C-alpha positions as CSV (number, residue, x, y, z in Angstrom):
1,M,-24.1,9.9,18.3
2,A,-21.0,9.8,16.1
3,K,-18.6,12.3,17.8
4,V,-18.5,14.4,21.0
5,L,-16.3,17.3,22.2
6,T,-14.9,17.0,25.7
7,I,-13.6,20.1,27.4
8,E,-11.7,20.8,30.6
9,L,-11.3,24.4,31.7
10,G,-8.0,24.9,33.6
11,H,-6.8,28.0,35.4
12,S,-4.7,29.1,32.4
13,V,-5.1,26.2,29.9
14,I,-8.2,24.9,28.1
15,K,-8.0,21.3,26.9
16,L,-10.3,20.1,24.2
17,C,-10.6,16.6,22.8
18,E,-12.7,15.3,19.9
19,M,-13.6,11.6,20.1
20,D,-16.3,9.0,19.5
21,Y,-19.0,8.8,22.1
22,K,-20.9,5.7,23.4
23,V,-18.9,3.2,21.3
24,K,-17.0,0.2,22.6
25,K,-13.6,1.3,21.3
26,P,-13.7,5.1,20.7
27,R,-11.3,6.9,18.4
28,I,-9.5,10.1,19.4
29,Y,-9.5,12.6,16.5
30,Q,-8.0,15.7,18.0
31,C,-6.4,17.0,21.2
32,Q,-6.0,20.7,21.3
33,E,-5.3,23.4,23.9
34,A,-6.1,27.1,24.2
35,I,-5.2,29.9,26.7
36,T,-7.8,30.5,29.4
37,P,-8.6,34.3,29.6
38,A,-7.2,35.6,32.9
39,G,-9.7,35.4,35.7
40,S,-12.4,33.7,33.7
41,V,-12.2,30.3,35.6
42,N,-11.8,30.1,39.3
43,D,-12.0,26.7,41.1
44,G,-14.4,25.3,38.5
45,Y,-16.7,28.4,38.4
46,I,-17.0,30.6,35.3
47,A,-16.9,34.3,35.8
48,E,-20.1,35.7,34.2
49,P,-18.5,39.0,33.0
50,L,-15.7,37.1,31.2
51,M,-18.1,34.5,29.6
52,K,-17.8,36.0,26.1
53,D,-14.0,36.0,26.3
54,L,-13.9,32.4,27.3
55,A,-16.4,31.4,24.6
56,Y,-14.4,33.3,22.0
57,A,-11.2,31.4,23.0
58,I,-13.0,28.0,22.6
59,K,-14.7,29.0,19.3
60,E,-11.4,30.3,17.8
61,T,-9.6,27.0,18.7
62,L,-12.4,24.9,17.2
63,A,-12.4,27.0,14.0
64,R,-8.6,27.0,13.7
65,N,-8.4,23.2,14.0
66,G,-11.5,22.5,11.8
67,I,-13.5,20.9,14.5
68,K,-17.2,21.0,13.6
69,T,-18.6,18.6,16.3
70,K,-21.5,20.3,18.2
71,K,-22.1,17.9,21.1
72,V,-20.0,18.8,24.2
73,I,-19.2,17.3,27.6
74,F,-17.5,19.4,30.3
75,T,-15.3,17.7,33.0
76,V,-14.9,19.9,36.1
77,A,-12.5,19.9,39.0
78,S,-13.5,22.0,41.9
79,A,-13.0,22.0,45.7
80,K,-16.7,23.1,45.9
81,I,-17.9,19.7,44.5
82,I,-18.8,17.6,47.5
83,N,-18.1,13.9,47.3
84,R,-18.6,10.9,49.6
85,E,-18.2,7.1,49.2
86,V,-21.2,5.1,50.3
87,T,-22.3,1.5,50.3
88,V,-25.6,0.7,48.4
89,P,-27.7,-2.4,49.0
90,A,-27.6,-5.3,46.6
91,V,-29.8,-3.9,43.8
92,K,-29.4,-3.9,40.0
93,E,-27.0,-1.3,38.7
94,A,-29.8,0.5,36.9
95,Q,-31.5,1.0,40.3
96,I,-28.4,2.6,42.0
97,P,-29.3,6.2,41.1
98,S,-32.8,5.7,42.6
99,V,-31.3,4.3,45.9
100,V,-28.8,7.2,46.0
101,Q,-31.5,9.8,45.5
102,A,-33.7,8.2,48.2
103,N,-30.9,8.4,50.8
104,L,-29.3,11.7,50.1
105,N,-30.2,13.1,53.5
106,E,-28.2,10.3,55.1
107,Y,-25.2,10.8,52.9
108,F,-25.0,14.6,53.2
109,P,-26.4,16.1,56.5
110,V,-26.9,19.4,54.7
111,S,-29.6,20.9,52.5
112,L,-29.1,20.0,48.9
113,A,-31.9,22.2,47.5
114,D,-29.3,24.1,45.4
115,Y,-27.3,21.1,44.3
116,E,-27.4,18.5,41.6
117,V,-26.2,15.0,42.5
118,T,-24.6,12.2,40.5
119,Q,-22.9,9.0,41.3
120,S,-20.1,6.7,40.0
121,L,-20.0,2.9,40.7
122,V,-16.7,2.0,42.2
123,Q,-17.1,-1.7,42.9
124,T,-19.7,-4.5,43.3
125,I,-18.5,-6.5,46.4
126,S,-18.1,-10.1,45.3
127,D,-17.5,-11.9,48.6
128,G,-17.8,-11.6,52.4
129,P,-20.9,-10.5,54.4
130,D,-21.4,-7.5,52.0
131,A,-21.4,-9.6,48.8
132,G,-23.6,-8.1,46.2
133,R,-23.6,-4.6,47.7
134,H,-22.1,-1.7,45.7
135,R,-19.4,0.9,46.6
136,V,-20.5,4.2,45.1
137,L,-18.9,7.6,44.9
138,V,-21.6,10.3,45.3
139,Y,-20.9,13.8,44.0
140,A,-22.9,17.0,44.6
141,A,-22.3,20.3,42.7
142,E,-24.1,23.6,43.0
143,K,-26.7,24.3,40.3
144,A,-25.2,27.7,39.8
145,M,-21.9,26.1,38.6
146,L,-23.7,23.8,36.3
147,D,-25.9,26.6,34.9
148,S,-22.7,28.5,34.0
149,Y,-21.5,25.6,31.8
150,K,-24.9,25.5,30.1
151,K,-24.6,29.2,29.3
152,L,-21.0,28.7,28.1
153,A,-22.1,25.9,25.7
154,A,-24.8,28.2,24.4
155,A,-22.4,31.0,23.9
156,C,-20.1,28.6,21.9
157,D,-23.0,27.4,19.8
158,L,-22.6,23.9,21.2
159,D,-25.2,21.4,22.5
160,I,-24.3,20.4,26.0
161,V,-24.6,16.6,26.7
162,N,-23.2,16.3,30.2
163,V,-21.1,17.8,33.0
164,C,-18.8,15.3,34.7
165,C,-16.6,15.5,37.8
166,S,-12.9,15.3,37.0
167,G,-12.3,12.7,39.7
168,A,-14.9,10.4,38.2
169,S,-13.5,11.0,34.7
170,I,-10.0,10.0,35.9
171,V,-11.3,6.7,37.3
172,E,-13.2,5.9,34.1
173,A,-10.0,6.6,32.1
174,A,-7.8,4.5,34.4
175,R,-10.2,1.5,34.2
176,N,-9.6,1.4,30.5
177,Q,-5.8,0.8,31.0
178,R,-6.7,-2.6,32.4
179,A,-3.7,-2.5,34.7
180,S,-3.1,-5.2,37.3
181,G,-1.8,-4.8,40.8
182,C,-1.9,-1.6,43.0
183,Q,-1.2,1.6,41.1
184,A,-1.5,5.3,41.8
185,I,-2.8,7.7,39.1
186,I,-1.8,11.3,39.9
187,K,-3.6,14.0,37.9
188,M,-1.4,17.1,38.2
189,E,-2.8,20.4,37.1
190,E,-1.9,24.0,38.0
191,K,-3.8,24.6,41.2
192,Y,-4.7,21.1,42.3
193,S,-3.8,17.4,42.1
194,I,-6.0,14.3,42.4
195,I,-4.4,11.1,43.7
196,S,-6.4,7.9,42.9
197,V,-5.1,4.5,44.1
198,M,-6.5,1.5,42.3
199,Q,-6.2,-2.2,42.9
200,D,-6.7,-4.4,39.8
201,G,-8.9,-1.6,38.3
202,V,-10.9,-1.0,41.5
203,L,-10.7,2.4,43.2
204,M,-9.3,2.0,46.8
205,L,-8.7,5.7,47.7
206,Q,-9.1,9.1,46.0
207,R,-7.8,12.4,47.5
208,S,-7.4,15.9,46.2
209,I,-4.7,18.4,47.3
210,N,-4.6,22.1,46.6
211,Y,-1.1,21.9,45.1
212,G,-0.1,21.5,41.5
213,V,2.6,22.6,39.0
214,G,1.3,26.1,38.7
215,D,3.8,27.6,41.1
216,A,6.7,26.0,39.1
217,M,5.2,27.4,35.9
218,S,5.1,30.8,37.5
219,V,8.8,30.5,38.3
220,V,9.5,29.6,34.7
221,A,7.6,32.6,33.6
222,S,9.4,34.9,36.0
223,Q,13.0,33.8,35.3
224,A,14.6,35.9,32.6
225,S,17.0,33.1,31.6
226,F,14.1,31.0,30.4
227,A,12.7,33.7,28.1
228,A,9.4,31.8,28.1
229,G,7.1,34.7,27.3
230,D,3.3,34.3,27.8
231,T,1.4,31.3,29.2
232,L,1.5,29.4,26.0
233,G,5.2,30.0,25.8
234,V,5.7,28.5,29.3
235,W,3.5,25.5,28.3
236,R,5.6,24.8,25.2
237,L,8.9,25.3,27.0
238,I,8.2,22.9,29.9
239,T,7.0,20.2,27.5
240,R,10.1,20.4,25.3
241,Q,13.0,21.2,27.6
242,N,14.0,20.3,31.1
243,C,13.5,23.4,33.3
244,T,14.2,21.5,36.6
245,S,17.6,21.0,38.3
246,E,17.3,17.2,37.8
247,S,19.1,15.7,34.8
248,V,16.7,14.1,32.3
249,L,18.3,11.8,29.6
250,N,18.2,13.0,26.0
251,V,16.4,16.3,26.9
252,K,18.0,19.7,26.5
253,E,18.1,21.8,29.6
254,A,16.8,25.4,29.6
255,G,17.8,28.3,31.7
256,R,20.6,28.7,34.1
257,P,21.3,26.3,37.0
258,E,19.9,28.7,39.7
259,A,16.7,29.3,37.7
260,R,16.2,25.5,37.3
261,A,16.9,25.0,41.0
262,A,14.2,27.6,41.8
263,V,11.7,25.7,39.6
264,T,12.5,22.4,41.5
265,E,12.1,24.1,44.9
266,A,8.6,25.4,43.8
267,L,7.6,21.8,43.4
268,N,8.3,20.9,47.0
269,P,4.7,21.6,48.4
270,L,3.3,19.4,45.7
271,L,5.7,16.6,46.5
272,S,5.0,16.8,50.2
273,G,1.2,16.7,49.6
274,I,1.5,13.6,47.5
275,M,3.8,11.9,50.0
276,R,1.2,12.6,52.8
277,V,-1.5,10.9,50.8
278,F,0.8,7.9,50.2
279,D,1.6,7.7,53.9
280,Y,-2.2,7.8,54.7
281,F,-2.8,4.9,52.3
282,N,0.0,2.8,53.7
283,S,-1.3,3.3,57.3
284,H,-5.0,2.4,56.4
285,F,-4.5,-0.3,53.9
286,N,-2.1,-2.7,55.6
287,G,-0.5,-5.3,53.4
288,T,-1.1,-3.4,50.2
289,E,1.8,-1.5,48.6
290,I,1.6,0.8,45.6
291,E,3.6,-0.8,42.9
292,N,3.8,1.9,40.2
293,V,2.8,5.5,39.7
294,S,1.3,7.0,36.5
295,I,1.1,10.8,36.0
296,V,-1.5,12.5,33.9
297,G,-2.6,16.1,33.3
298,L,-0.2,19.0,32.9
299,G,2.3,17.3,35.3
300,A,2.7,14.5,32.8
301,Q,3.9,16.9,30.2
302,F,6.2,18.9,32.5
303,I,9.6,17.4,31.7
304,G,11.5,16.4,34.9
305,V,8.5,16.2,37.2
306,P,8.0,12.4,37.0
307,E,11.7,11.8,37.8
308,I,11.6,14.2,40.7
309,L,8.5,12.6,42.1
310,G,9.9,9.2,41.6
311,E,13.0,10.1,43.6
312,A,10.9,11.5,46.5
313,L,8.6,8.4,46.6
314,G,11.2,5.8,45.9
315,I,8.9,4.4,43.1
316,V,9.4,4.6,39.4
317,C,6.9,7.3,38.1
318,R,6.0,7.6,34.4
319,K,3.5,9.2,32.1
320,A,0.3,7.2,31.8
321,G,0.5,6.9,28.1
322,M,-2.4,6.3,25.7
323,F,-5.2,4.0,26.9
324,Q,-5.7,0.5,25.5
325,E,-9.3,0.8,24.6
326,V,-9.0,3.8,22.3
327,E,-7.7,4.4,18.8
328,V,-5.7,7.6,17.9
329,Y,-5.9,9.6,14.7
330,D,-2.2,10.4,14.5
331,S,1.1,10.0,16.4
332,D,1.0,13.5,17.8
333,I,-2.2,12.7,19.8
334,K,-0.5,9.6,21.2
335,Q,2.4,11.6,22.5
336,K,0.3,14.1,24.5
337,G,-2.7,11.9,25.2
338,D,-1.8,11.6,28.9
339,A,-2.4,15.3,29.4
340,Y,-6.0,14.8,28.2
341,S,-6.9,11.8,30.4
342,S,-9.7,13.6,32.2
343,C,-11.2,14.7,28.8
344,I,-10.9,11.1,27.5
345,G,-12.4,9.7,30.7
346,A,-15.4,12.0,30.4
347,G,-16.0,10.4,27.0
348,F,-16.2,7.0,28.6
349,A,-18.4,8.2,31.6
350,T,-22.1,7.2,31.6
351,D,-23.1,9.2,34.7
352,G,-23.0,13.0,35.1
353,F,-24.8,15.9,36.7
354,L,-26.9,16.5,33.5
355,H,-27.4,12.8,32.6
356,E,-31.2,12.8,33.3
357,A,-31.6,16.2,31.6
358,E,-29.8,14.8,28.5
359,K,-32.3,11.9,28.4
360,A,-35.2,14.4,28.6
361,K,-33.7,16.5,25.8
362,I,-33.2,13.5,23.6
363,S,-36.8,12.3,24.2
364,K,-38.0,15.7,23.0
365,E,-36.3,15.6,19.7
366,T,-38.8,15.1,16.9
367,N,-38.7,12.0,14.8
368,Y,-41.5,12.3,12.3
369,T,-41.3,8.9,10.8
370,G,-41.3,7.1,14.1
371,A,-44.1,9.4,15.4
372,S,-46.3,8.6,12.4
373,I,-45.9,4.8,13.0
374,L,-46.5,5.2,16.7
375,I,-49.7,7.3,16.1
376,G,-51.0,4.6,13.8
377,L,-50.3,1.9,16.3
378,L,-52.0,3.8,19.0
379,C,-55.1,4.3,16.9
380,V,-55.2,0.5,16.2
381,V,-54.7,-0.3,19.9
382,A,-57.4,2.2,21.0
383,S,-59.9,0.8,18.5
384,V,-59.3,-2.7,19.7
385,A,-59.5,-1.7,23.3
386,M,-62.8,0.2,22.8
387,A,-64.3,-2.8,21.0
388,A,-63.3,-5.1,23.9
389,M,-64.7,-2.8,26.5
390,S,-68.0,-2.7,24.7
391,I,-68.5,-6.5,24.9
392,L,-67.2,-7.0,28.5
393,P,-70.1,-8.3,30.6
394,Y,-71.1,-6.1,33.5
395,K,-71.0,-9.0,36.0
396,E,-67.3,-9.6,35.1
397,A,-66.5,-6.1,36.2
398,E,-68.6,-6.6,39.4
399,A,-66.7,-9.8,40.3
400,E,-63.4,-7.9,39.8
401,E,-64.6,-5.2,42.2
402,K,-65.4,-7.8,44.8
403,R,-62.0,-9.4,44.4
404,L,-60.2,-6.1,44.9
405,Q,-62.3,-5.4,47.9
406,N,-61.3,-8.7,49.5
407,L,-57.7,-8.0,48.8
408,Y,-58.0,-4.6,50.4
409,N,-59.5,-6.2,53.5
410,T,-56.7,-8.8,53.6
411,Y,-53.9,-6.3,53.4
412,E,-55.4,-3.5,55.5
413,Q,-53.6,-4.8,58.7
414,G,-50.4,-4.8,56.8
415,K,-50.8,-1.1,56.0
416,V,-51.1,-0.4,59.7
417,E,-47.9,-2.3,60.5
418,Y,-46.1,-0.5,57.6
419,D,-47.2,2.9,59.0
420,K,-45.8,1.9,62.4
421,Y,-42.5,0.9,60.7
422,M,-42.2,4.2,58.8
423,V,-42.8,6.1,62.1
424,T,-40.1,4.1,63.8
425,K,-37.7,4.5,60.8
426,N,-38.2,8.3,60.7
427,F,-37.6,8.5,64.4
428,Y,-34.3,6.5,64.0
429,T,-33.3,8.8,61.1
430,E,-33.8,11.9,63.2
431,I,-31.6,10.3,66.0
432,V,-28.9,9.4,63.4
433,R,-29.0,13.0,62.0
434,G,-28.7,14.4,65.5
435,V,-25.7,12.2,66.3
436,R,-24.1,13.3,63.0
437,M,-24.7,17.0,63.9
438,T,-22.7,16.5,67.1
439,E,-19.7,15.2,65.2
440,N,-16.9,17.7,64.5
441,A,-13.4,17.1,63.4
442,N,-12.0,18.9,66.4
443,D,-9.5,16.1,67.0
444,N,-7.2,18.3,64.7
445,L,-7.2,21.1,67.2
446,L,-7.0,18.9,70.3
447,G,-4.1,17.0,69.0
448,F,-2.3,20.2,68.0
449,L,-2.8,21.8,71.4
450,E,-1.5,18.7,73.2
451,E,1.7,18.8,71.1
452,L,2.0,22.6,71.7
453,E,1.9,21.9,75.5
454,K,4.5,19.2,75.3
455,K,7.0,20.5,72.7
456,L,6.8,24.3,72.6
457,P,9.6,25.9,74.6
458,F,8.4,27.6,77.8
459,D,9.9,31.0,76.8
460,V,7.8,31.3,73.6
461,V,4.8,33.7,74.0
462,I,1.7,33.1,71.9
463,E,0.2,36.5,71.3
464,E,-2.7,35.5,68.9
465,F,-4.3,32.1,68.0
466,S,-7.2,31.3,65.7
467,S,-8.3,27.9,64.3
468,D,-10.9,26.0,62.4
469,D,-11.3,22.3,61.6
470,E,-8.5,22.4,59.0
471,Q,-5.9,25.0,59.9
472,C,-4.7,27.6,62.5
473,V,-2.8,30.9,62.5
474,M,-0.6,31.9,65.4
475,T,1.4,35.0,66.3
476,L,4.5,34.1,68.4
477,D,7.0,36.2,70.3
478,V,10.6,34.9,70.8
479,E,14.0,36.4,71.8
480,D,15.7,36.2,68.4
481,K,15.6,34.9,64.9
482,S,17.5,31.7,65.8
483,T,14.8,30.8,68.3
484,A,12.2,31.6,65.7
485,A,13.8,29.1,63.3
486,K,14.0,26.4,66.0
487,V,10.3,27.0,66.8
488,L,9.4,26.7,63.1
489,D,11.3,23.4,62.9
490,T,9.6,22.1,66.0
491,L,6.2,22.9,64.6
492,R,7.1,21.1,61.3
493,G,7.9,18.0,63.3
494,F,4.4,17.9,64.9
495,D,2.5,14.7,64.1
496,S,-0.8,16.6,63.9
497,V,0.4,19.1,61.3
498,M,0.6,18.6,57.5
499,F,2.2,21.9,56.4
500,V,3.7,24.9,58.3
501,T,4.5,28.1,56.6
502,M,5.8,31.4,58.1
503,E,3.6,34.3,56.9
504,T,5.3,37.4,58.5
505,M,8.2,38.2,60.7
506,S,9.2,41.6,62.3
507,E,11.6,42.9,65.0
508,E,9.8,44.7,67.8
509,E,11.1,47.0,70.5
510,K,10.6,45.8,74.1
511,K,8.6,48.4,76.1
512,T,9.3,49.1,79.7
513,D,7.0,50.9,82.1
514,D,9.5,53.8,82.2
515,D,9.5,54.1,78.4
516,E,5.7,54.1,78.2
517,Q,5.5,56.8,80.9
518,A,8.3,59.0,79.6
519,G,7.5,59.0,75.8
520,N,10.3,61.6,75.2
521,D,12.6,62.0,72.2
522,E,15.6,60.6,74.1
523,S,13.9,57.2,74.7
524,Q,12.6,57.1,71.1
525,N,15.9,57.8,69.5
526,K,18.2,55.6,71.6
527,E,20.2,52.9,69.7
528,L,18.5,49.5,70.1
529,T,20.4,46.3,70.9
530,S,19.4,42.7,70.6
531,A,18.5,42.8,74.3
532,D,16.1,45.7,73.6
533,T,14.2,43.9,70.9
534,Y,12.3,40.7,70.3
535,I,11.0,38.8,67.2
536,S,7.3,38.6,66.4
537,F,6.3,36.2,63.6
538,T,3.1,34.6,62.3
539,V,2.8,30.9,61.2
540,H,0.1,29.2,59.2
541,C,-0.4,25.5,60.1
542,I,-2.6,23.0,58.2
543,Y,-3.7,20.0,60.2
544,Y,-3.3,16.4,59.1
545,P,-6.6,15.0,57.9
546,V,-8.6,13.0,60.6
547,Y,-10.4,9.9,59.5
548,F,-14.1,9.4,60.5
549,E,-16.2,6.3,60.1
550,S,-19.0,6.7,57.6
551,E,-22.6,6.2,58.8
552,T,-22.8,2.9,56.9
553,E,-19.7,1.6,58.8
554,T,-21.2,2.7,62.1
555,E,-24.5,1.0,61.4
556,Q,-22.7,-2.2,60.4
557,Q,-20.7,-2.2,63.6
558,A,-23.9,-1.6,65.6
559,G,-25.6,-4.5,63.8
560,G,-22.6,-6.8,64.6
561,Q,-22.7,-5.9,68.3
562,K,-26.4,-6.7,68.4
């Protein structure tokens, strides 16, 4: 295959890359972008009613830039794609997919009837008790999502080759940088960011957060002093001028100071999320420090973002730059190549959700010359085989039958023992599944309630409270706004909480028994004072992630105790 088209569908920007496929050192021919039709892509899913609009945007971009490549690979980022790191026994790399498929029920204790599964090899352990075993990232995506990308390819008159996970594409792209030491690669897009920490080219940690540069782009679009215009205008402005309050050398600043300050403030949730992931890495990988940070995706093109993030982390942050193992067609591609890292990584990837389907499709392609030769060979082989069978002595076949019967008698007892083993193994699997079903990440809620009991002032009234494994919503009553601000600061200082935001605030009238019984106009029209009112406000708290041991680690510890 000479060339392939790799496409990433963003919330408002479509990125397309034309490059060589399945070659040792591929060449990048074009990197182009287009505007995503509003509402057509949501968390990786394609809206069926807007499929034609999305296909038109892609086809128009291809035609405008003279791209005639028909093979396409999609790379998808979605919170709906399930992923998990597992350890696979010491088998050949070609056998890893078979091992993963055989143990899916252990990796994901849910029904995967409506999912397609793929995997990405992270590392083959070289030493220690697990030497030879493989660390593998397993991804599961809904078939409905993958079917929508097949339909989109057909609507664009393209032949779909594969659908990859964006997280795996980033790892593949980062491996080709051949960087040494511990580095973090942060893919910043509009609605999400993926943080991958790698040590000497080996993935140590990968986390996704639901924050990106989209809020900052929205502020740029809303500020009149920027005069950015539509989405494409915003994209061009933030990649050419500094729209943040930080000073960037040799870059002209756009907008008024207050407008640039608003853009910088909109980046705070993103910065806080990244810092949380860095804190988690530092607390779980003692002795390993992140030495440098590379930014890819839209954030790499957003002037000022690397400098702001570097100041927050205390580490020099930079754009990733072009990868060592690729060639570029012109200097313009080299300048903006870091924004297309996920697309480029998809071109390197060998695994994907449609990988087996691709093989089946290729096998069905007709090759008449090869088919003619193969048919001729089959005819020759069949003739020789029939001649050999006609001269085989009958007694030779009879002796073979006796030999096979003796083998059957010899191994019959082994089959009995194997059946016992399978019954025991199935029983053990059911026990493990039952144990896993009892696990629930309620440590978030328990830790939060303990901190509420210790730190919340006694005069604060909790009117409503609702919670799940990841977040809670509370309605609180306090005396005044000053107390409400103090309560909000107290909640933000909780160790169990990642983010706290105030949703609503209102001033309510205190009701007495006399007021409720009277209900006359005089009581309703009296002038209220601060003593007659109280503040009711609603807060939204997101818990800090809780780490659970994987089944593989639990089994290893159990084995060590034995």
